[in-house]
C-alpha positions as CSV (number, residue, x, y, z in Angstrom):
1,M,-12.1,-94.9,-5.5
2,N,-10.2,-93.2,-8.2
3,G,-9.2,-89.5,-8.4
4,V,-12.2,-88.2,-10.3
5,S,-14.6,-90.1,-8.1
6,A,-13.0,-88.5,-5.0
7,I,-13.4,-85.1,-6.6
8,A,-17.0,-85.8,-7.4
9,E,-17.7,-86.9,-3.8
10,I,-16.2,-83.7,-2.5
11,L,-18.3,-81.6,-4.9
12,K,-21.4,-83.4,-3.6
13,M,-20.4,-82.6,0.0
14,E,-20.0,-78.9,-1.0
15,K,-23.6,-79.0,-2.3
16,V,-22.6,-78.7,-6.0
17,D,-25.6,-80.0,-7.9
18,F,-24.5,-79.5,-11.5
19,I,-21.3,-79.0,-13.5
20,G,-20.8,-77.3,-16.8
21,C,-18.8,-79.3,-19.2
22,I,-18.1,-80.5,-22.8
23,P,-17.9,-84.3,-23.5
24,S,-14.5,-85.9,-22.8
25,S,-14.0,-84.5,-19.3
26,P,-13.3,-87.5,-17.1
27,L,-15.5,-85.9,-14.4
28,I,-18.7,-86.3,-16.3
29,E,-19.4,-89.9,-15.4
30,A,-18.0,-89.6,-11.9
31,C,-20.3,-86.7,-11.2
32,A,-23.3,-88.4,-12.7
33,K,-22.8,-91.4,-10.5
34,V,-23.2,-89.2,-7.3
35,G,-26.2,-87.3,-8.7
36,I,-24.4,-84.1,-10.0
37,R,-26.0,-83.1,-13.2
38,P,-23.7,-82.5,-16.2
39,I,-24.8,-79.7,-18.5
40,I,-23.3,-79.9,-22.0
41,F,-22.6,-76.7,-24.0
42,R,-21.8,-75.9,-27.6
43,Q,-18.7,-74.1,-26.5
44,E,-16.7,-73.9,-23.3
45,R,-16.8,-70.1,-23.0
46,V,-20.6,-70.0,-22.6
47,G,-20.5,-72.8,-20.1
48,V,-18.0,-70.9,-18.0
49,N,-20.2,-67.8,-18.3
50,L,-23.2,-69.8,-17.0
51,V,-21.3,-71.0,-13.8
52,D,-20.2,-67.3,-13.5
53,G,-23.8,-66.1,-13.4
54,Y,-24.8,-68.9,-11.1
55,S,-22.1,-67.9,-8.5
56,R,-22.9,-64.2,-8.8
57,V,-26.6,-64.6,-8.2
58,S,-25.9,-67.2,-5.4
59,N,-23.6,-64.5,-3.9
60,G,-20.9,-67.2,-3.6
61,K,-22.9,-69.3,-1.3
62,R,-23.2,-71.9,-4.0
63,I,-20.2,-72.2,-6.3
64,G,-20.4,-72.7,-10.1
65,V,-18.1,-75.5,-11.4
66,F,-16.9,-76.0,-14.9
67,A,-14.9,-79.1,-16.0
68,M,-12.8,-79.0,-19.2
69,Q,-11.3,-81.7,-21.3
70,A,-7.6,-81.7,-21.8
71,Q,-5.9,-79.5,-24.3
72,A,-8.6,-77.9,-26.6
73,G,-11.2,-77.7,-23.9
74,A,-8.9,-76.1,-21.4
75,E,-7.7,-73.7,-24.1
76,N,-11.2,-72.7,-25.2
77,A,-12.4,-71.9,-21.7
78,F,-9.7,-69.2,-21.3
79,P,-11.9,-66.1,-22.1
80,G,-14.7,-67.2,-19.8
81,I,-12.3,-67.5,-16.8
82,A,-10.7,-64.2,-17.7
83,Q,-14.1,-62.5,-17.6
84,A,-14.8,-64.1,-14.2
85,Y,-11.4,-63.0,-12.9
86,D,-11.8,-59.4,-14.0
87,D,-15.3,-59.3,-12.4
88,S,-14.2,-61.0,-9.2
89,V,-16.5,-64.0,-9.4
90,P,-15.8,-67.2,-7.4
91,I,-16.0,-70.2,-9.8
92,L,-14.1,-73.5,-9.7
93,A,-12.4,-74.7,-12.9
94,L,-11.4,-78.3,-13.1
95,P,-9.5,-78.9,-16.4
96,A,-8.2,-82.3,-17.4
97,A,-4.6,-82.5,-18.5
98,D,-2.0,-84.8,-19.9
99,S,-0.3,-87.1,-17.4
100,R,2.4,-85.8,-15.1
101,A,4.9,-87.6,-17.2
102,R,4.3,-85.2,-20.1
103,S,4.8,-82.1,-17.9
104,G,7.2,-79.7,-19.6
105,V,7.0,-81.4,-23.0
106,T,6.0,-78.9,-25.6
107,P,3.4,-78.3,-26.9
108,T,1.6,-79.8,-23.9
109,F,-0.8,-77.3,-22.5
110,S,-0.7,-76.9,-18.7
111,P,-3.8,-75.2,-17.4
112,A,-2.2,-74.7,-14.0
113,V,0.6,-72.7,-15.5
114,S,-1.3,-70.9,-18.3
115,Y,-4.2,-69.7,-16.0
116,R,-2.1,-68.3,-13.2
117,E,-2.6,-64.7,-14.4
118,I,-6.4,-64.9,-14.5
119,T,-7.2,-66.9,-11.4
120,K,-7.0,-66.3,-7.7
121,W,-5.2,-69.6,-7.3
122,S,-4.1,-72.1,-9.9
123,A,-2.5,-75.5,-9.0
124,Q,-2.0,-79.0,-10.3
125,I,-3.2,-82.0,-8.3
126,N,0.2,-83.6,-8.3
127,L,-0.7,-86.5,-5.9
128,V,-4.0,-88.3,-5.7
129,E,-3.6,-88.3,-1.8
130,R,-3.7,-84.5,-1.9
131,I,-7.2,-84.2,-3.5
132,P,-9.0,-83.5,-0.1
133,E,-6.4,-80.9,0.9
134,L,-6.4,-79.1,-2.4
135,M,-10.2,-79.1,-2.8
136,R,-10.5,-77.8,0.7
137,R,-8.1,-74.9,-0.1
138,A,-9.9,-74.2,-3.3
139,F,-13.3,-73.8,-1.6
140,Y,-11.9,-71.8,1.2
141,L,-10.2,-69.4,-1.2
142,M,-13.4,-69.0,-3.2
143,R,-15.5,-68.2,-0.2
144,T,-13.1,-66.0,1.8
145,G,-11.6,-62.6,1.0
146,H,-11.6,-61.1,-2.4
147,P,-13.7,-63.4,-4.7
148,G,-12.2,-64.9,-7.8
149,P,-11.9,-68.1,-9.9
150,V,-9.8,-71.0,-8.7
151,L,-8.4,-73.7,-10.9
152,L,-7.2,-77.2,-10.1
153,E,-5.6,-79.2,-13.0
154,I,-6.4,-82.9,-13.0
155,P,-3.6,-84.9,-14.9
156,S,-4.9,-88.0,-16.5
157,D,-2.9,-90.3,-14.3
158,I,-4.3,-88.6,-11.2
159,A,-7.8,-89.0,-12.5
160,S,-7.5,-92.7,-12.7
161,A,-5.2,-93.3,-9.7
162,E,-6.7,-95.0,-6.7
163,L,-7.2,-93.1,-3.4
164,E,-6.9,-95.5,-0.6
165,D,-7.6,-93.2,2.3
166,S,-11.2,-92.5,3.2
167,L,-12.8,-89.2,2.4
168,N,-14.3,-89.0,5.8
169,I,-11.5,-86.6,6.7
170,Y,-13.1,-84.0,4.3
171,R,-15.5,-81.4,5.8
172,P,-17.3,-78.7,3.8
173,V,-15.5,-75.4,4.2
174,E,-16.9,-72.4,6.0
175,P,-15.7,-68.8,5.1
176,N,-14.2,-66.2,7.4
177,R,-14.8,-62.5,7.5
178,A,-12.8,-59.8,9.1
179,A,-14.0,-56.5,10.6
180,G,-12.0,-53.3,10.3
181,D,-9.3,-52.2,12.7
182,P,-11.1,-50.0,15.3
183,R,-8.5,-47.3,15.0
184,D,-9.1,-47.1,11.3
185,V,-12.8,-47.0,11.8
186,E,-12.5,-44.1,14.2
187,K,-10.5,-42.1,11.7
188,V,-12.9,-42.8,8.8
189,A,-15.9,-41.9,10.9
190,E,-14.4,-38.5,11.8
191,A,-13.6,-37.9,8.1
192,L,-17.1,-38.8,7.0
193,I,-18.7,-36.6,9.7
194,H,-16.6,-33.5,8.8
195,A,-16.9,-33.9,5.0
196,S,-19.1,-31.2,3.5
197,R,-19.9,-33.0,0.3
198,P,-19.2,-36.8,0.7
199,V,-20.1,-39.3,-2.0
200,I,-20.2,-43.1,-1.4
201,Q,-19.0,-45.3,-4.2
202,A,-20.4,-48.8,-3.6
203,G,-18.9,-51.8,-5.4
204,Q,-19.7,-55.4,-5.9
205,G,-18.2,-56.2,-2.4
206,V,-21.4,-54.7,-0.9
207,L,-23.4,-57.3,-2.9
208,Y,-21.2,-60.2,-1.8
209,A,-21.4,-59.1,1.8
210,E,-25.2,-58.6,1.6
211,A,-24.7,-55.1,3.0
212,T,-27.4,-53.1,1.2
213,D,-29.3,-52.4,4.3
214,E,-26.2,-51.1,6.1
215,L,-25.2,-49.0,3.1
216,K,-28.7,-47.4,3.1
217,E,-28.5,-46.7,6.8
218,L,-25.1,-45.0,6.6
219,S,-26.0,-42.9,3.6
220,E,-29.1,-41.7,5.3
221,I,-27.3,-40.9,8.6
222,L,-24.8,-38.8,6.6
223,S,-27.2,-37.6,3.9
224,A,-24.4,-38.9,1.6
225,P,-25.4,-39.7,-2.0
226,V,-24.5,-43.2,-3.3
227,M,-23.2,-44.1,-6.7
228,T,-22.3,-47.7,-7.6
229,T,-19.6,-49.2,-9.8
230,L,-20.9,-51.0,-12.9
231,A,-20.3,-54.4,-11.1
232,G,-21.9,-53.0,-8.0
233,K,-25.1,-51.8,-9.7
234,S,-28.0,-53.0,-7.6
235,A,-26.1,-52.8,-4.4
236,F,-28.1,-49.7,-3.6
237,P,-31.7,-49.3,-4.8
238,E,-31.8,-46.7,-7.6
239,N,-35.2,-45.5,-6.7
240,H,-33.8,-44.3,-3.3
241,P,-33.7,-40.5,-3.1
242,L,-30.0,-40.6,-2.3
243,S,-29.1,-42.8,-5.3
244,L,-27.0,-41.2,-8.1
245,G,-27.0,-44.3,-10.3
246,A,-24.1,-46.4,-11.6
247,G,-20.8,-45.2,-13.0
248,G,-19.9,-47.1,-16.0
249,H,-18.6,-46.4,-19.5
250,T,-21.7,-44.1,-19.6
251,T,-23.3,-42.8,-16.5
252,T,-26.0,-40.5,-15.1
253,R,-25.9,-36.7,-14.9
254,A,-26.1,-37.0,-11.1
255,V,-23.0,-39.1,-10.9
256,V,-21.0,-36.7,-13.0
257,H,-22.3,-33.7,-11.0
258,F,-21.7,-35.1,-7.5
259,L,-18.3,-36.6,-8.2
260,R,-17.1,-33.2,-9.5
261,E,-18.6,-31.4,-6.5
262,A,-17.5,-33.9,-3.8
263,D,-14.8,-33.1,-1.3
264,L,-14.6,-36.8,-0.1
265,I,-15.2,-40.1,-1.9
266,F,-15.8,-43.2,0.2
267,G,-15.2,-46.4,-1.8
268,I,-16.7,-49.4,-0.1
269,G,-16.5,-52.9,-1.4
270,S,-14.9,-51.6,-4.5
271,S,-11.3,-52.0,-5.9
272,M,-11.5,-48.4,-7.1
273,T,-9.6,-49.6,-10.2
274,L,-9.0,-47.1,-13.0
275,T,-10.8,-48.6,-16.0
276,S,-12.4,-47.5,-19.2
277,F,-15.7,-49.0,-17.9
278,G,-16.0,-46.9,-14.8
279,A,-16.6,-43.2,-14.0
280,R,-13.2,-41.7,-13.2
281,I,-12.8,-40.0,-9.8
282,P,-11.4,-36.5,-10.1
283,S,-7.9,-36.1,-8.5
284,D,-8.6,-33.4,-6.0
285,K,-10.7,-35.5,-3.6
286,T,-10.1,-36.9,-0.1
287,I,-10.1,-40.7,-0.7
288,V,-11.5,-43.1,1.9
289,H,-11.2,-46.8,0.7
290,S,-12.5,-49.9,2.3
291,T,-12.1,-53.3,0.8
292,N,-11.2,-56.9,1.8
293,D,-8.2,-57.0,-0.5
294,E,-5.1,-55.1,0.6
295,R,-3.8,-55.2,-3.0
296,D,-6.4,-52.7,-4.1
297,I,-5.7,-50.0,-1.5
298,N,-3.2,-47.4,-2.7
299,K,-3.3,-49.0,-6.1
300,D,-4.7,-46.4,-8.5
301,H,-5.7,-43.9,-5.9
302,T,-3.8,-42.6,-2.9
303,A,-5.9,-43.5,0.2
304,D,-6.1,-40.7,2.8
305,Y,-7.9,-43.2,5.0
306,A,-8.4,-46.9,4.6
307,I,-10.1,-49.8,6.3
308,L,-9.4,-53.4,5.4
309,G,-12.4,-55.7,6.0
310,D,-15.7,-57.2,5.0
311,S,-18.1,-54.5,3.7
312,K,-21.0,-55.5,6.0
313,L,-18.9,-55.6,9.1
314,V,-17.1,-52.3,8.3
315,L,-20.4,-50.5,7.5
316,Q,-21.8,-51.7,10.8
317,Q,-18.8,-50.4,12.6
318,L,-19.0,-47.0,10.8
319,I,-22.7,-46.7,11.6
320,E,-22.1,-47.2,15.3
321,A,-19.1,-44.8,15.3
322,V,-20.9,-42.1,13.4
323,K,-23.9,-42.3,15.7
324,Q,-21.7,-42.1,18.8
325,R,-19.9,-39.0,17.5
326,S,-22.8,-37.2,15.8
327,P,-26.1,-38.7,17.0
328,K,-28.1,-36.1,15.1
329,A,-26.1,-36.2,11.9
330,N,-28.0,-34.5,9.1
331,K,-31.4,-35.4,10.6
332,G,-34.1,-33.6,8.6
333,D,-31.6,-32.3,5.9
334,N,-33.3,-32.9,2.6
335,S,-31.2,-30.5,0.5
336,V,-29.1,-33.3,-1.0
337,K,-32.1,-35.3,-1.9
338,E,-33.7,-32.3,-3.5
339,E,-30.5,-31.6,-5.5
340,I,-30.5,-35.2,-6.8
341,S,-34.1,-35.0,-7.7
342,S,-33.7,-31.8,-9.6
343,I,-30.6,-33.0,-11.6
344,K,-32.3,-36.3,-12.4
345,G,-35.5,-34.6,-13.5
346,T,-33.7,-32.3,-15.9
347,W,-31.6,-35.1,-17.3
348,L,-34.5,-37.4,-17.9
349,K,-36.5,-34.6,-19.5
350,E,-33.7,-34.2,-22.0
351,W,-33.7,-37.9,-22.8
352,M,-37.4,-38.6,-22.8
353,P,-37.7,-38.0,-26.5
354,L,-35.5,-41.0,-27.1
355,L,-36.8,-43.1,-24.2
356,T,-40.4,-42.8,-25.6
357,S,-39.5,-42.4,-29.3
358,D,-42.0,-43.7,-31.9
359,E,-39.4,-43.7,-34.7
360,I,-38.9,-46.7,-37.0
361,P,-36.5,-48.5,-37.0
362,I,-37.1,-48.6,-33.2
363,N,-34.9,-46.5,-31.0
364,P,-33.0,-48.8,-28.6
365,Y,-33.7,-46.4,-25.7
366,R,-37.4,-47.0,-26.2
367,V,-36.9,-50.8,-25.8
368,I,-35.0,-50.2,-22.5
369,W,-37.7,-47.8,-21.2
370,D,-40.6,-50.2,-22.1
371,L,-38.7,-53.1,-20.6
372,M,-38.0,-51.4,-17.3
373,N,-41.6,-50.1,-16.9
374,N,-43.4,-53.3,-17.9
375,I,-41.8,-56.1,-15.8
376,D,-41.8,-56.6,-12.0
377,R,-38.3,-55.5,-11.2
378,T,-38.5,-57.0,-7.7
379,K,-39.0,-60.4,-9.3
380,S,-36.6,-60.1,-12.3
381,I,-32.9,-60.4,-13.0
382,V,-31.7,-58.3,-16.0
383,T,-28.3,-58.0,-17.6
384,H,-26.7,-56.2,-20.5
385,D,-24.2,-57.3,-23.1
386,S,-21.1,-55.4,-24.0
387,G,-21.0,-52.5,-26.4
388,S,-24.2,-50.5,-27.1
389,P,-26.6,-52.5,-24.8
390,R,-24.3,-51.8,-21.8
391,D,-23.8,-48.1,-22.5
392,E,-27.5,-47.6,-23.2
393,M,-28.9,-49.6,-20.3
394,T,-26.5,-48.7,-17.4
395,P,-27.7,-45.1,-16.9
396,F,-31.4,-45.6,-17.6
397,Y,-32.4,-49.0,-16.3
398,E,-33.3,-48.3,-12.7
399,T,-32.7,-51.4,-10.5
400,V,-34.4,-51.8,-7.2
401,T,-33.2,-55.0,-5.5
402,P,-29.8,-56.6,-4.9
403,R,-28.8,-58.7,-7.9
404,G,-31.8,-57.4,-9.8
405,F,-29.4,-56.2,-12.4
406,L,-26.0,-57.8,-13.2
407,G,-23.5,-55.2,-14.3
408,W,-20.1,-56.4,-15.6
409,G,-17.1,-54.8,-17.1
410,K,-13.3,-54.4,-17.2
411,S,-13.2,-57.3,-19.6
412,T,-16.2,-56.9,-21.9
413,Q,-16.6,-60.0,-24.1
414,L,-19.3,-59.9,-26.7
415,G,-21.9,-62.6,-25.9
416,H,-21.2,-62.9,-22.1
417,S,-24.8,-62.0,-21.2
418,L,-26.2,-65.3,-22.6
419,G,-24.4,-67.7,-20.4
420,L,-24.6,-65.2,-17.5
421,I,-28.4,-65.0,-17.5
422,M,-28.6,-68.8,-17.9
423,G,-26.7,-69.2,-14.7
424,A,-28.8,-66.5,-13.0
425,K,-31.9,-68.4,-13.9
426,M,-30.5,-71.6,-12.5
427,A,-29.7,-69.8,-9.3
428,E,-33.1,-68.1,-9.0
429,P,-35.6,-70.3,-11.0
430,S,-38.6,-68.3,-9.8
431,K,-37.4,-65.0,-11.3
432,L,-37.8,-63.7,-14.8
433,A,-34.3,-63.7,-16.2
434,I,-33.6,-61.4,-19.2
435,N,-30.5,-60.5,-21.1
436,V,-30.3,-57.7,-23.6
437,M,-27.7,-58.2,-26.3
438,G,-26.9,-56.9,-29.8
439,D,-26.7,-58.9,-33.1
440,A,-22.9,-59.0,-33.0
441,A,-23.0,-60.5,-29.5
442,F,-25.6,-63.1,-30.6
443,G,-23.3,-64.0,-33.5
444,M,-20.6,-64.9,-31.0
445,V,-22.6,-67.3,-28.8
446,G,-26.1,-67.6,-30.3
447,L,-26.0,-71.4,-30.9
448,D,-25.9,-72.0,-27.2
449,F,-29.5,-70.8,-27.1
450,E,-30.1,-74.4,-28.1
451,T,-28.6,-75.3,-24.7
452,C,-31.4,-73.3,-23.0
453,V,-33.9,-75.4,-25.0
454,R,-32.3,-78.7,-24.4
455,E,-31.5,-78.2,-20.7
456,N,-34.8,-76.5,-19.9
457,I,-33.4,-73.1,-18.8
458,P,-36.3,-70.7,-19.7
459,I,-34.6,-67.3,-20.2
460,L,-35.8,-64.3,-22.2
461,T,-33.3,-62.8,-24.6
462,I,-34.0,-59.4,-26.1
463,L,-31.9,-59.0,-29.2
464,L,-31.4,-55.4,-30.4
465,N,-30.8,-55.9,-34.1
466,N,-29.4,-52.8,-35.8
467,S,-27.7,-54.8,-38.5
468,G,-24.3,-53.7,-37.5
469,M,-21.8,-52.8,-34.8
470,G,-23.5,-49.8,-33.6
471,I,-21.1,-48.8,-30.8
472,Y,-18.8,-47.4,-33.5
473,G,-19.9,-44.0,-34.6
474,P,-20.0,-42.6,-38.1
475,E,-16.5,-41.0,-37.5
476,Q,-14.9,-44.4,-37.0
477,F,-13.5,-46.4,-40.0
478,P,-15.2,-44.1,-42.5
479,I,-13.2,-45.3,-45.5
480,A,-13.4,-49.0,-44.5
481,Q,-17.2,-48.6,-44.0
482,E,-17.8,-46.9,-47.3
483,R,-15.7,-49.3,-49.3
484,Y,-16.2,-52.6,-47.5
485,G,-19.1,-52.2,-45.1
486,V,-16.9,-53.3,-42.1
487,K,-19.6,-52.4,-39.6
488,D,-22.5,-54.1,-41.3
489,L,-24.1,-57.4,-40.3
490,T,-27.0,-59.4,-41.6
491,G,-29.2,-62.1,-40.2
492,N,-32.8,-63.1,-39.1
493,Y,-32.1,-64.3,-35.6
494,A,-35.7,-65.0,-34.7
495,E,-35.7,-67.7,-37.4
496,I,-32.5,-69.2,-36.0
497,V,-34.0,-69.5,-32.6
498,K,-37.2,-71.1,-33.9
499,A,-35.0,-73.7,-35.7
500,M,-33.4,-74.5,-32.4
501,G,-36.7,-75.1,-30.7
502,G,-37.1,-71.8,-28.9
503,Y,-39.9,-69.3,-29.0
504,S,-39.2,-66.1,-30.9
505,E,-40.8,-63.0,-32.4
506,R,-39.5,-60.3,-34.7
507,I,-40.7,-56.8,-33.6
508,E,-40.4,-53.8,-36.0
509,K,-42.8,-51.2,-34.6
510,P,-42.6,-49.4,-31.2
511,N,-46.2,-50.2,-30.3
512,E,-45.4,-54.0,-30.6
513,I,-42.7,-53.9,-27.9
514,I,-44.9,-54.2,-24.8
515,P,-47.3,-56.8,-26.2
516,G,-44.3,-58.8,-27.3
517,L,-42.8,-58.6,-23.8
518,K,-46.0,-59.8,-22.2
519,R,-46.3,-62.8,-24.6
520,A,-42.7,-63.7,-24.1
521,E,-43.0,-63.5,-20.3
522,R,-45.9,-65.9,-20.4
523,I,-44.0,-68.3,-22.7
524,V,-41.0,-68.2,-20.3
525,S,-43.2,-68.7,-17.2
526,D,-44.4,-71.9,-19.0
527,G,-40.8,-73.2,-19.2
528,Q,-39.8,-72.4,-22.7
529,P,-36.8,-70.0,-23.5
530,A,-37.8,-67.1,-25.7
531,L,-36.2,-64.4,-27.9
532,L,-37.5,-61.1,-29.0
533,E,-35.6,-59.8,-32.0
534,I,-36.3,-56.1,-32.1
535,I,-35.2,-54.2,-35.2
536,T,-33.6,-51.0,-34.1
537,K,-31.7,-48.0,-35.5
538,R,-28.1,-47.4,-34.9
539,E,-28.2,-44.9,-32.1
540,Y,-25.0,-42.9,-31.5
541,A,-26.3,-40.7,-28.6
542,F,-25.0,-41.8,-25.2
543,S,-25.5,-40.4,-21.7
544,D,-22.9,-38.5,-19.7
545,R,-19.3,-39.7,-19.2
546,L,-16.6,-38.7,-16.7
547,R,-13.2,-39.5,-18.0
């Protein structure tokens, strides 16, 4: 068999059942021959976003794969891989490339070289005989340790070269996990027990480790409130009395209050990276940090205590250690829960006029409130787009199940939510999959809604159309706006979706939101993708921030 046939056979062994692609990738025909479905996109970025969402919702158990054609295809996929890298998502990129004889000849584009800064590992398949070895390393790296995208460049001469040795030597790769050093666990357990105001910051690593139950148990033993990072949102149920919510570009009043009052912050499954899209931890705190990536410890925060290991295993160790040292730790102490409830109640009361507003154009907070309260959140996956939808949804959308909400940040590319929710739907076909995006985001990627129609991926897109770039307040670009209208956009997106074969409605009154949601949900359950274009005002009020 030739090189691409060998790669396709290995993908099949690794239980890959589809690849995202654009025509011209040599892998398309090879994969089709072994029963791997090629899904064609309008642009590479959206295809990479789809396999990103698929890997996230599959928790890395099933890996999303994207194959790019040489030169232009490999170049166009760059932003999608960058987003996956920033969000620590394990995906496999398989770009075609010119033959090895052209290596180093400008302007030949080498994906293996160009992608090194935004992948966990990037390499060229330089000998056809190395395909099994390199594929094995790729899958192991994606499934073990800190997740991230992996890239293997396929030169054209490797794609067509014959592989004489049998592939019987290839076996699907199993991941490994590491528990924490017992001495580190003992130190951290003592620090947690003796802290007077501990706060747990849970990151996406808790989701990948499937450690929500352990996180709940430890927080309840310690009566320690839990906030999540933006990417970790849904790692802890936000209807739990110890939940503070997610810390993103905007956050909840409870997150701000408890971070300021805390004497100890315990980051678990989080890189604790300083970013514009996360709540900043005040500098006068004792820092406890547990992650599976040694590069993150003592990076942006000096760690007073640290544990290197898998979040689930580390939490199990800490639960046992805390129970041994303090078997009655905080039993019956409801003061923290009452404090959270009081702060949340006051905060929501302040925001309820916007969350239940009857104004026209519709207030976007009304859309979020009606959405959250009129779907079965235990059977739904919801994600935001960047900009206003992210900042409006993160504090107020209360997620109750792991991966019921996909938060993403650090790199925040407009339009990422469309491909992301397509992949989520493919990973969990029985769930209602919804992305909330603005009109600027739809302008970036909207034509790939036709991919949903053509490929039978029934998602629901809620498009908040405020006819502009609403994230920028009145004080930004005042002269450019007055003279040239730089923040203004136009478009009837419901009509565009209809023309592409999808179901759509345009909603202009608040009392039409819930009936429209119900109709769209029925349409989606029947297998047709749907879009609700909701005409909203430009809202410049945002919830609390900690910078």
